[in-house]
N, CA, C and O atoms as a printed pandas DataFrame, in Angstrom:
     atom_number atom_name residue_name chain_id  residue_number  x_coord  y_coord  z_coord
0              1         N          UNK        A               1   -8.463  -18.789    3.483
1              2        CA          UNK        A               1   -7.752  -18.550    4.724
2              3         C          UNK        A               1   -6.271  -18.837    4.532
3              4         O          UNK        A               1   -5.921  -19.644    3.671
4              5         N          UNK        A               2   -5.389  -18.207    5.298
5              6        CA          UNK        A               2   -3.967  -18.441    5.130
6              7         C          UNK        A               2   -3.583  -19.896    5.313
7              8         O          UNK        A               2   -2.713  -20.386    4.592
8              9         N          UNK        A               3   -4.196  -20.605    6.250
9             10        CA          UNK        A               3   -3.855  -22.010    6.469
10            11         C          UNK        A               3   -4.129  -22.863    5.250
11            12         O          UNK        A               3   -3.330  -23.733    4.906
12            13         N          UNK        A               4   -5.242  -22.625    4.598
13            14        CA          UNK        A               4   -5.577  -23.400    3.400
14            15         C          UNK        A               4   -4.594  -23.092    2.284
15            16         O          UNK        A               4   -4.147  -24.001    1.585
16            17         N          UNK        A               5   -4.255  -21.835    2.109
17            18        CA          UNK        A               5   -3.346  -21.459    1.030
18            19         C          UNK        A               5   -1.960  -22.043    1.237
19            20         O          UNK        A               5   -1.343  -22.528    0.289
20            21         N          UNK        A               6   -1.463  -22.003    2.469
21            22        CA          UNK        A               6   -0.108  -22.448    2.713
22            23         C          UNK        A               6    0.026  -23.963    2.769
23            24         O          UNK        A               6    0.971  -24.518    2.208
24            25         N          UNK        A               7   -0.898  -24.636    3.434
25            26        CA          UNK        A               7   -0.772  -26.067    3.655
26            27         C          UNK        A               7   -1.378  -26.901    2.531
27            28         O          UNK        A               7   -0.845  -27.952    2.175
28            29         N          UNK        A               8   -2.481  -26.436    1.982
29            30        CA          UNK        A               8   -3.225  -27.238    1.019
30            31         C          UNK        A               8   -3.454  -26.441   -0.259
31            32         O          UNK        A               8   -4.590  -26.116   -0.602
32            33         N          UNK        A               9   -2.368  -26.131   -0.959
33            34        CA          UNK        A               9   -2.463  -25.305   -2.150
34            35         C          UNK        A               9   -3.465  -25.834   -3.164
35            36         O          UNK        A               9   -4.237  -25.060   -3.731
36            37         N          UNK        A              10   -3.464  -27.152   -3.403
37            38        CA          UNK        A              10   -4.393  -27.714   -4.380
38            39         C          UNK        A              10   -5.839  -27.589   -3.914
39            40         O          UNK        A              10   -6.736  -27.337   -4.718
40            41         N          UNK        A              11   -6.062  -27.766   -2.613
41            42        CA          UNK        A              11   -7.420  -27.626   -2.079
42            43         C          UNK        A              11   -7.911  -26.195   -2.251
43            44         O          UNK        A              11   -9.076  -25.969   -2.578
44            45         N          UNK        A              12   -7.021  -25.227   -2.031
45            46        CA          UNK        A              12   -7.393  -23.816   -2.191
46            47         C          UNK        A              12   -7.755  -23.532   -3.644
47            48         O          UNK        A              12   -8.735  -22.837   -3.911
48            49         N          UNK        A              13   -6.968  -24.065   -4.593
49            50        CA          UNK        A              13   -7.263  -23.852   -6.012
50            51         C          UNK        A              13   -8.614  -24.458   -6.378
51            52         O          UNK        A              13   -9.378  -23.857   -7.133
52            53         N          UNK        A              14   -8.914  -25.638   -5.850
53            54        CA          UNK        A              14  -10.187  -26.290   -6.122
54            55         C          UNK        A              14  -11.339  -25.468   -5.551
55            56         O          UNK        A              14  -12.359  -25.285   -6.215
56            57         N          UNK        A              15  -11.183  -24.976   -4.333
57            58        CA          UNK        A              15  -12.220  -24.155   -3.717
58            59         C          UNK        A              15  -12.449  -22.888   -4.541
59            60         O          UNK        A              15  -13.591  -22.521   -4.818
60            61         N          UNK        A              16  -11.365  -22.224   -4.930
61            62        CA          UNK        A              16  -11.477  -20.980   -5.688
62            63         C          UNK        A              16  -12.139  -21.239   -7.048
63            64         O          UNK        A              16  -12.925  -20.415   -7.515
64            65         N          UNK        A              17  -11.834  -22.353   -7.674
65            66        CA          UNK        A              17  -12.400  -22.669   -8.974
66            67         C          UNK        A              17  -13.890  -22.989   -8.897
67            68         O          UNK        A              17  -14.605  -22.865   -9.892
68            69         N          UNK        A              18  -14.360  -23.402   -7.719
69            70        CA          UNK        A              18  -15.760  -23.808   -7.606
70            71         C          UNK        A              18  -16.665  -22.689   -7.105
71            72         O          UNK        A              18  -17.876  -22.881   -7.000
72            73         N          UNK        A              19  -16.099  -21.523   -6.795
73            74        CA          UNK        A              19  -16.917  -20.411   -6.320
74            75         C          UNK        A              19  -17.617  -19.766   -7.510
75            76         O          UNK        A              19  -16.969  -19.326   -8.460
76            77         N          UNK        A              20  -18.927  -19.714   -7.450
77            78        CA          UNK        A              20  -19.714  -19.109   -8.519
78            79         C          UNK        A              20  -20.596  -18.029   -7.908
79            80         O          UNK        A              20  -21.364  -18.290   -6.982
80            81         N          UNK        A              21  -20.478  -16.829   -8.430
81            82        CA          UNK        A              21  -21.298  -15.742   -7.923
82            83         C          UNK        A              21  -22.590  -15.643   -8.730
83            84         O          UNK        A              21  -22.619  -15.924   -9.928
84            85         N          UNK        A              22  -23.614  -15.251   -8.070
85            86        CA          UNK        A              22  -24.892  -15.038   -8.729
86            87         C          UNK        A              22  -24.760  -13.920   -9.759
87            88         O          UNK        A              22  -23.936  -13.019   -9.600
88            89         N          UNK        A              23  -25.560  -13.978  -10.799
89            90        CA          UNK        A              23  -25.549  -12.941  -11.835
90            91         C          UNK        A              23  -25.819  -11.552  -11.264
91            92         O          UNK        A              23  -25.399  -10.549  -11.841
92            93         N          UNK        A              24  -26.520  -11.491  -10.131
93            94        CA          UNK        A              24  -26.836  -10.188   -9.548
94            95         C          UNK        A              24  -25.559   -9.429   -9.168
95            96         O          UNK        A              24  -25.526   -8.201   -9.243
96            97         N          UNK        A              25  -24.513  -10.150   -8.762
97            98        CA          UNK        A              25  -23.257   -9.491   -8.397
98            99         C          UNK        A              25  -22.569   -8.909   -9.627
99           100         O          UNK        A              25  -22.110   -7.766   -9.606
100          101         N          UNK        A              26  -22.500   -9.692  -10.689
101          102        CA          UNK        A              26  -21.845   -9.209  -11.909
102          103         C          UNK        A              26  -22.606   -8.039  -12.518
103          104         O          UNK        A              26  -22.007   -7.029  -12.886
104          105         N          UNK        A              27  -23.910   -8.173  -12.623
105          106        CA          UNK        A              27  -24.717   -7.090  -13.194
106          107         C          UNK        A              27  -24.631   -5.838  -12.323
107          108         O          UNK        A              27  -24.509   -4.725  -12.835
108          109         N          UNK        A              28  -24.695   -6.024  -11.021
109          110        CA          UNK        A              28  -24.600   -4.891  -10.114
110          111         C          UNK        A              28  -23.251   -4.205  -10.200
111          112         O          UNK        A              28  -23.176   -2.977  -10.191
112          113         N          UNK        A              29  -22.179   -4.989  -10.286
113          114        CA          UNK        A              29  -20.836   -4.413  -10.392
114          115         C          UNK        A              29  -20.686   -3.604  -11.676
115          116         O          UNK        A              29  -20.087   -2.529  -11.664
116          117         N          UNK        A              30  -21.216   -4.104  -12.763
117          118        CA          UNK        A              30  -21.165   -3.355  -14.028
118          119         C          UNK        A              30  -21.948   -2.046  -13.917
119          120         O          UNK        A              30  -21.529   -1.023  -14.457
120          121         N          UNK        A              31  -23.067   -2.079  -13.227
121          122        CA          UNK        A              31  -23.865   -0.865  -13.031
122          123         C          UNK        A              31  -23.135    0.157  -12.158
123          124         O          UNK        A              31  -23.191    1.358  -12.422
124          125         N          UNK        A              32  -22.451   -0.325  -11.116
125          126        CA          UNK        A              32  -21.676    0.579  -10.264
126          127         C          UNK        A              32  -20.583    1.250  -11.091
127          128         O          UNK        A              32  -20.405    2.465  -11.005
128          129         N          UNK        A              33  -19.847    0.471  -11.893
129          130        CA          UNK        A              33  -18.775    1.029  -12.722
130          131         C          UNK        A              33  -19.326    2.042  -13.714
131          132         O          UNK        A              33  -18.744    3.113  -13.892
132          133         N          UNK        A              34  -20.437    1.719  -14.358
133          134        CA          UNK        A              34  -21.035    2.648  -15.320
134          135         C          UNK        A              34  -21.478    3.934  -14.626
135          136         O          UNK        A              34  -21.331    5.025  -15.177
136          137         N          UNK        A              35  -22.015    3.801  -13.426
137          138        CA          UNK        A              35  -22.476    4.957  -12.660
138          139         C          UNK        A              35  -21.295    5.851  -12.268
139          140         O          UNK        A              35  -21.413    7.076  -12.278
140          141         N          UNK        A              36  -20.176    5.248  -11.929
141          142        CA          UNK        A              36  -19.017    6.022  -11.464
142          143         C          UNK        A              36  -18.209    6.638  -12.599
143          144         O          UNK        A              36  -17.856    7.815  -12.537
144          145         N          UNK        A              37  -17.912    5.859  -13.632
145          146        CA          UNK        A              37  -16.944    6.342  -14.630
146          147         C          UNK        A              37  -17.286    6.058  -16.086
147          148         O          UNK        A              37  -16.615    6.590  -16.971
148          149         N          UNK        A              38  -18.273    5.264  -16.366
149          150        CA          UNK        A              38  -18.541    4.920  -17.761
150          151         C          UNK        A              38  -18.049    3.524  -18.076
151          152         O          UNK        A              38  -18.261    2.599  -17.293
152          153         N          UNK        A              39  -17.386    3.360  -19.228
153          154        CA          UNK        A              39  -17.076    2.001  -19.653
154          155         C          UNK        A              39  -15.606    1.604  -19.565
155          156         O          UNK        A              39  -15.323    0.430  -19.325
156          157         N          UNK        A              40  -14.671    2.509  -19.743
157          158        CA          UNK        A              40  -13.257    2.142  -19.747
158          159         C          UNK        A              40  -12.642    2.499  -18.400
159          160         O          UNK        A              40  -12.524    3.676  -18.059
160          161         N          UNK        A              41  -12.253    1.486  -17.640
161          162        CA          UNK        A              41  -11.777    1.739  -16.287
162          163         C          UNK        A              41  -10.853    0.637  -15.794
163          164         O          UNK        A              41  -10.780   -0.443  -16.380
164          165         N          UNK        A              42  -10.161    0.925  -14.726
165          166        CA          UNK        A              42   -9.368   -0.034  -13.974
166          167         C          UNK        A              42   -9.957   -0.048  -12.570
167          168         O          UNK        A              42  -10.225    1.010  -12.001
168          169         N          UNK        A              43  -10.160   -1.231  -12.009
169          170        CA          UNK        A              43  -10.727   -1.338  -10.665
170          171         C          UNK        A              43   -9.699   -1.953   -9.725
171          172         O          UNK        A              43   -8.908   -2.811  -10.115
172          173         N          UNK        A              44   -9.731   -1.495   -8.483
173          174        CA          UNK        A              44   -8.776   -1.942   -7.482
174          175         C          UNK        A              44   -9.477   -2.144   -6.155
175          176         O          UNK        A              44  -10.216   -1.275   -5.692
176          177         N          UNK        A              45   -9.239   -3.301   -5.543
177          178        CA          UNK        A              45   -9.687   -3.512   -4.165
178          179         C          UNK        A              45   -8.468   -3.256   -3.291
179          180         O          UNK        A              45   -7.545   -4.068   -3.241
180          181         N          UNK        A              46   -8.476   -2.141   -2.616
181          182        CA          UNK        A              46   -7.353   -1.744   -1.766
182          183         C          UNK        A              46   -7.570   -2.317   -0.383
183          184         O          UNK        A              46   -8.287   -1.743    0.437
184          185         N          UNK        A              47   -6.946   -3.450   -0.132
185          186        CA          UNK        A              47   -7.120   -4.129    1.146
186          187         C          UNK        A              47   -6.126   -3.577    2.149
187          188         O          UNK        A              47   -4.928   -3.506    1.875
188          189         N          UNK        A              48   -6.619   -3.192    3.292
189          190        CA          UNK        A              48   -5.758   -2.679    4.357
190          191         C          UNK        A              48   -6.036   -3.508    5.604
191          192         O          UNK        A              48   -5.891   -4.731    5.574
192          193         N          UNK        A              49   -6.421   -2.883    6.670
193          194        CA          UNK        A              49   -6.793   -3.598    7.886
194          195         C          UNK        A              49   -5.794   -4.646    8.319
195          196         O          UNK        A              49   -4.696   -4.312    8.765
196          197         N          UNK        A              50   -6.161   -5.913    8.195
197          198        CA          UNK        A              50   -5.335   -6.998    8.713
198          199         C          UNK        A              50   -4.036   -7.188    7.938
199          200         O          UNK        A              50   -3.144   -7.885    8.422
200          201         N          UNK        A              51   -3.896   -6.604    6.772
201          202        CA          UNK        A              51   -2.684   -6.765    5.966
202          203         C          UNK        A              51   -1.777   -5.537    5.989
203          204         O          UNK        A              51   -0.706   -5.550    5.382
204          205         N          UNK        A              52   -2.193   -4.481    6.679
205          206        CA          UNK        A              52   -1.470   -3.214    6.638
206          207         C          UNK        A              52   -0.011   -3.361    7.066
207          208         O          UNK        A              52    0.881   -2.850    6.389
208          209         N          UNK        A              53    0.243   -4.040    8.160
209          210        CA          UNK        A              53    1.618   -4.161    8.649
210          211         C          UNK        A              53    2.507   -4.897    7.653
211          212         O          UNK        A              53    3.667   -4.528    7.474
212          213         N          UNK        A              54    1.983   -5.926    7.005
213          214        CA          UNK        A              54    2.758   -6.678    6.018
214          215         C          UNK        A              54    3.001   -5.839    4.780
215          216         O          UNK        A              54    4.109   -5.833    4.245
216          217         N          UNK        A              55    1.989   -5.136    4.321
217          218        CA          UNK        A              55    2.121   -4.331    3.109
218          219         C          UNK        A              55    3.163   -3.235    3.298
219          220         O          UNK        A              55    4.023   -3.041    2.438
220          221         N          UNK        A              56    3.091   -2.522    4.408
221          222        CA          UNK        A              56    4.014   -1.415    4.631
222          223         C          UNK        A              56    5.441   -1.898    4.853
223          224         O          UNK        A              56    6.393   -1.177    4.556
224          225         N          UNK        A              57    5.596   -3.108    5.371
225          226        CA          UNK        A              57    6.927   -3.698    5.559
226          227         C          UNK        A              57    7.659   -3.803    4.225
227          228         O          UNK        A              57    8.882   -3.673    4.174
228          229         N          UNK        A              58    6.915   -4.039    3.145
229          230        CA          UNK        A              58    7.503   -4.189    1.819
230          231         C          UNK        A              58    7.344   -2.936    0.955
231          232         O          UNK        A              58    7.510   -2.992   -0.264
232          233         N          UNK        A              59    7.024   -1.814    1.586
233          234        CA          UNK        A              59    6.932   -0.555    0.854
234          235         C          UNK        A              59    5.629   -0.350    0.110
235          236         O          UNK        A              59    5.520    0.562   -0.709
236          237         N          UNK        A              60    4.643   -1.184    0.383
237          238        CA          UNK        A              60    3.354   -1.069   -0.300
238          239         C          UNK        A              60    2.422   -0.149    0.484
239          240         O          UNK        A              60    1.364   -0.567    0.954
240          241         N          UNK        A              61    2.827    1.085    0.613
241          242        CA          UNK        A              61    1.997    2.075    1.283
242          243         C          UNK        A              61    0.863    2.469    0.342
243          244         O          UNK        A              61    0.912    2.169   -0.850
244          245         N          UNK        A              62   -0.139    3.130    0.866
245          246        CA          UNK        A              62   -1.255    3.572    0.029
246          247         C          UNK        A              62   -0.761    4.446   -1.130
247          248         O          UNK        A              62   -1.133    4.185   -2.274
248          249         N          UNK        A              63    0.062    5.474   -0.881
249          250        CA          UNK        A              63    0.533    6.294   -2.008
250          251         C          UNK        A              63    1.307    5.482   -3.050
251          252         O          UNK        A              63    1.133    5.693   -4.250
252          253         N          UNK        A              64    2.160    4.554   -2.600
253          254        CA          UNK        A              64    2.944    3.755   -3.544
254          255         C          UNK        A              64    2.049    2.880   -4.419
255          256         O          UNK        A              64    2.258    2.783   -5.629
256          257         N          UNK        A              65    1.056    2.248   -3.805
257          258        CA          UNK        A              65    0.136    1.392   -4.568
258          259         C          UNK        A              65   -0.675    2.221   -5.561
259          260         O          UNK        A              65   -0.818    1.833   -6.721
260          261         N          UNK        A              66   -1.203    3.354   -5.115
261          262        CA          UNK        A              66   -2.020    4.184   -6.005
262          263         C          UNK        A              66   -1.184    4.790   -7.139
263          264         O          UNK        A              66   -1.680    4.948   -8.254
264          265         N          UNK        A              67    0.069    5.128   -6.864
265          266        CA          UNK        A              67    0.942    5.615   -7.935
266          267         C          UNK        A              67    1.156    4.545   -8.994
267          268         O          UNK        A              67    1.165    4.833  -10.191
268          269         N          UNK        A              68    1.326    3.319   -8.546
269          270        CA          UNK        A              68    1.508    2.205   -9.489
270          271         C          UNK        A              68    0.240    1.978  -10.312
271          272         O          UNK        A              68    0.311    1.737  -11.517
272          273         N          UNK        A              69   -0.897    2.056   -9.668
273          274        CA          UNK        A              69   -2.167    1.900  -10.377
274          275         C          UNK        A              69   -2.322    2.997  -11.432
275          276         O          UNK        A              69   -2.836    2.737  -12.520
276          277         N          UNK        A              70   -1.887    4.211  -11.124
277          278        CA          UNK        A              70   -1.939    5.311  -12.105
278          279         C          UNK        A              70   -1.166    4.950  -13.362
279          280         O          UNK        A              70   -1.614    5.227  -14.474
280          281         N          UNK        A              71   -0.008    4.333  -13.185
281          282        CA          UNK        A              71    0.797    3.919  -14.342
282          283         C          UNK        A              71    0.093    2.827  -15.149
283          284         O          UNK        A              71    0.076    2.861  -16.379
284          285         N          UNK        A              72   -0.475    1.879  -14.448
285          286        CA          UNK        A              72   -1.168    0.764  -15.109
286          287         C          UNK        A              72   -2.407    1.257  -15.854
287          288         O          UNK        A              72   -2.714    0.772  -16.944
288          289         N          UNK        A              73   -3.110    2.211  -15.272
289          290        CA          UNK        A              73   -4.373    2.694  -15.855
290          291         C          UNK        A              73   -4.164    3.414  -17.187
291          292         O          UNK        A              73   -5.065    3.413  -18.026
292          293         N          UNK        A              74   -3.009    4.024  -17.401
293          294        CA          UNK        A              74   -2.703    4.732  -18.656
294          295         C          UNK        A              74   -3.823    5.666  -19.088
295          296         O          UNK        A              74   -4.266    5.634  -20.236
296          297         N          UNK        A              75   -4.275    6.496  -18.156
297          298        CA          UNK        A              75   -5.278    7.494  -18.489
298          299         C          UNK        A              75   -6.720    7.055  -18.332
299          300         O          UNK        A              75   -7.626    7.885  -18.400
300          301         N          UNK        A              76   -6.954    5.760  -18.123
301          302        CA          UNK        A              76   -8.326    5.298  -17.898
302          303         C          UNK        A              76   -8.771    5.670  -16.492
303          304         O          UNK        A              76   -7.943    5.878  -15.605
304          305         N          UNK        A              77  -10.059    5.753  -16.296
305          306        CA          UNK        A              77  -10.607    6.021  -14.968
306          307         C          UNK        A              77  -10.278    4.876  -14.032
307          308         O          UNK        A              77  -10.158    3.727  -14.459
308          309         N          UNK        A              78  -10.132    5.195  -12.748
309          310        CA          UNK        A              78   -9.822    4.178  -11.739
310          311         C          UNK        A              78  -10.901    4.192  -10.666
311          312         O          UNK        A              78  -11.263    5.244  -10.139
312          313         N          UNK        A              79  -11.407    3.002  -10.353
313          314        CA          UNK        A              79  -12.380    2.809   -9.276
314          315         C          UNK        A              79  -11.679    2.057   -8.155
315          316         O          UNK        A              79  -11.062    1.017   -8.387
316          317         N          UNK        A              80  -11.774    2.581   -6.948
317          318        CA          UNK        A              80  -11.150    1.951   -5.783
318          319         C          UNK        A              80  -12.240    1.506   -4.815
319          320         O          UNK        A              80  -13.097    2.295   -4.417
320          321         N          UNK        A              81  -12.194    0.240   -4.448
321          322        CA          UNK        A              81  -13.060   -0.279   -3.386
322          323         C          UNK        A              81  -12.149   -0.573   -2.201
323          324         O          UNK        A              81  -11.126   -1.240   -2.355
324          325         N          UNK        A              82  -12.509   -0.084   -1.029
325          326        CA          UNK        A              82  -11.692   -0.322    0.157
326          327         C          UNK        A              82  -12.535   -0.193    1.411
327          328         O          UNK        A              82  -13.563    0.483    1.436
328          329         N          UNK        A              83  -12.059   -0.868    2.456
329          330        CA          UNK        A              83  -12.702   -0.717    3.753
330          331         C          UNK        A              83  -11.963    0.326    4.589
331          332         O          UNK        A              83  -12.372    0.627    5.710
332          333         N          UNK        A              84  -10.900    0.866    4.056
333          334        CA          UNK        A              84  -10.100    1.883    4.754
334          335         C          UNK        A              84  -10.745    3.246    4.557
335          336         O          UNK        A              84  -10.726    3.794    3.455
336          337         N          UNK        A              85  -11.309    3.785    5.614
337          338        CA          UNK        A              85  -12.001    5.078    5.540
338          339         C          UNK        A              85  -11.215    6.193    6.233
339          340         O          UNK        A              85  -11.775    7.227    6.598
340          341         N          UNK        A              86   -9.909    5.970    6.407
341          342        CA          UNK        A              86   -9.114    7.001    7.064
342          343         C          UNK        A              86   -9.021    8.231    6.156
343          344         O          UNK        A              86   -8.977    8.095    4.934
344          345         N          UNK        A              87   -8.992    9.420    6.744
345          346        CA          UNK        A              87   -8.881   10.639    5.943
346          347         C          UNK        A              87   -7.643   10.640    5.040
347          348         O          UNK        A              87   -7.688   11.162    3.926
348          349         N          UNK        A              88   -6.548   10.062    5.516
349          350        CA          UNK        A              88   -5.322   10.027    4.714
350          351         C          UNK        A              88   -5.519    9.205    3.442
351          352         O          UNK        A              88   -5.104    9.625    2.361
352          353         N          UNK        A              89   -6.146    8.045    3.564
353          354        CA          UNK        A              89   -6.378    7.202    2.379
354          355         C          UNK        A              89   -7.374    7.862    1.434
355          356         O          UNK        A              89   -7.156    7.890    0.223
356          357         N          UNK        A              90   -8.456    8.388    1.976
357          358        CA          UNK        A              90   -9.444    9.058    1.125
358          359         C          UNK        A              90   -8.812   10.237    0.388
359          360         O          UNK        A              90   -9.144   10.483   -0.771
360          361         N          UNK        A              91   -7.915   10.962    1.035
361          362        CA          UNK        A              91   -7.211   12.066    0.390
362          363         C          UNK        A              91   -6.320   11.560   -0.740
363          364         O          UNK        A              91   -6.295   12.154   -1.818
364          365         N          UNK        A              92   -5.591   10.472   -0.508
365          366        CA          UNK        A              92   -4.712    9.913   -1.538
366          367         C          UNK        A              92   -5.519    9.460   -2.760
367          368         O          UNK        A              92   -5.093    9.657   -3.898
368          369         N          UNK        A              93   -6.678    8.857   -2.517
369          370        CA          UNK        A              93   -7.533    8.403   -3.621
370          371         C          UNK        A              93   -8.067    9.601   -4.400
371          372         O          UNK        A              93   -7.993    9.628   -5.629
372          373         N          UNK        A              94   -8.600   10.585   -3.693
373          374        CA          UNK        A              94   -9.244   11.714   -4.378
374          375         C          UNK        A              94   -8.248   12.634   -5.069
375          376         O          UNK        A              94   -8.567   13.186   -6.122
376          377         N          UNK        A              95   -7.049   12.821   -4.514
377          378        CA          UNK        A              95   -6.109   13.735   -5.153
378          379         C          UNK        A              95   -5.593   13.201   -6.482
379          380         O          UNK        A              95   -5.043   13.962   -7.277
380          381         N          UNK        A              96   -5.761   11.907   -6.735
381          382        CA          UNK        A              96   -5.387   11.314   -8.018
382          383         C          UNK        A              96   -6.573   11.290   -8.993
383          384         O          UNK        A              96   -6.442   10.864  -10.141
384          385         N          UNK        A              97   -7.717   11.750   -8.516
385          386        CA          UNK        A              97   -8.896   11.742   -9.368
386          387         C          UNK        A              97   -9.573   10.396   -9.461
387          388         O          UNK        A              97  -10.430   10.196  -10.321
388          389         N          UNK        A              98   -9.207    9.460   -8.587
389          390        CA          UNK        A              98   -9.834    8.142   -8.571
390          391         C          UNK        A              98  -11.199    8.251   -7.905
391          392         O          UNK        A              98  -11.446    9.176   -7.131
392          393         N          UNK        A              99  -12.079    7.312   -8.206
393          394        CA          UNK        A              99  -13.423    7.276   -7.623
394          395         C          UNK        A              99  -13.525    6.122   -6.643
395          396         O          UNK        A              99  -12.932    5.065   -6.855
396          397         N          UNK        A             100  -14.278    6.325   -5.570
397          398        CA          UNK        A             100  -14.511    5.281   -4.578
398          399         C          UNK        A             100  -15.840    4.586   -4.836
399          400         O          UNK        A             100  -16.868    5.240   -5.012
400          401         N          UNK        A             101  -15.814    3.266   -4.858
401          402        CA          UNK        A             101  -17.047    2.487   -4.912
402          403         C          UNK        A             101  -17.385    2.157   -3.466
403          404         O          UNK        A             101  -16.778    1.268   -2.868
404          405         N          UNK        A             102  -18.339    2.864   -2.915
405          406        CA          UNK        A             102  -18.658    2.673   -1.510
406          407         C          UNK        A             102  -19.994    1.953   -1.333
407          408         O          UNK        A             102  -20.650    1.584   -2.307
408          409         N          UNK        A             103  -20.378    1.763   -0.091
409          410        CA          UNK        A             103  -21.603    1.031    0.229
410          411         C          UNK        A             103  -22.826    1.643   -0.429
411          412         O          UNK        A             103  -23.719    0.917   -0.867
412          413         N          UNK        A             104  -22.883    2.966   -0.505
413          414        CA          UNK        A             104  -24.040    3.625   -1.125
414          415         C          UNK        A             104  -24.198    3.211   -2.585
415          416         O          UNK        A             104  -25.316    2.973   -3.044
416          417         N          UNK        A             105  -23.089    3.124   -3.317
417          418        CA          UNK        A             105  -23.161    2.686   -4.710
418          419         C          UNK        A             105  -23.626    1.230   -4.811
419          420         O          UNK        A             105  -24.433    0.886   -5.675
420          421         N          UNK        A             106  -23.113    0.391   -3.926
421          422        CA          UNK        A             106  -23.506   -1.015   -3.960
422          423         C          UNK        A             106  -24.994   -1.177   -3.665
423          424         O          UNK        A             106  -25.695   -1.936   -4.335
424          425         N          UNK        A             107  -25.458   -0.457   -2.662
425          426        CA          UNK        A             107  -26.885   -0.556   -2.308
426          427         C          UNK        A             107  -27.776    0.030   -3.403
427          428         O          UNK        A             107  -28.857   -0.498   -3.662
428          429         N          UNK        A             108  -27.344    1.097   -4.040
429          430        CA          UNK        A             108  -28.126    1.714   -5.119
430          431         C          UNK        A             108  -28.356    0.721   -6.263
431          432         O          UNK        A             108  -29.397    0.746   -6.919
432          433         N          UNK        A             109  -27.386   -0.139   -6.486
433          434        CA          UNK        A             109  -27.501   -1.096   -7.594
434          435         C          UNK        A             109  -27.842   -2.497   -7.103
435          436         O          UNK        A             109  -27.600   -3.486   -7.795
436          437         N          UNK        A             110  -28.401   -2.567   -5.914
437          438        CA          UNK        A             110  -28.985   -3.805   -5.357
438          439         C          UNK        A             110  -28.005   -4.960   -5.251
439          440         O          UNK        A             110  -28.366   -6.113   -5.486
440          441         N          UNK        A             111  -26.768   -4.649   -4.897
441          442        CA          UNK        A             111  -25.808   -5.734   -4.640
442          443         C          UNK        A             111  -25.940   -6.101   -3.171
443          444         O          UNK        A             111  -25.707   -5.265   -2.298
444          445         N          UNK        A             112  -26.312   -7.345   -2.890
445          446        CA          UNK        A             112  -26.513   -7.739   -1.491
446          447         C          UNK        A             112  -25.206   -7.752   -0.713
447          448         O          UNK        A             112  -24.143   -8.024   -1.271
448          449         N          UNK        A             113  -25.291   -7.457    0.584
449          450        CA          UNK        A             113  -24.078   -7.492    1.409
450          451         C          UNK        A             113  -23.891   -8.863    2.020
451          452         O          UNK        A             113  -22.924   -9.088    2.748
């Protein structure tokens, strides 16, 4: 939460260091990536929603972020996970040839919600 990060930086680091995910998440994520693109890829969680106003204030629009990811990927496949289902965002993702990891992929590989 923002309060923990800002006020109690050390507490946030301790909390983050102690989070352990079940093997089912890691195995499922690898299966989703293999299903979408194979083995060499770059993955991105494109967070919008509650952060949209802050991101756009600093020029971090969807097209700007995805263009930067294209440079970082250097020809590798890109997988995007996002809760933003607007037609504009989906168009920006697809016109770059990126793949979306959506709920159907997660459920297919038994990743619990």
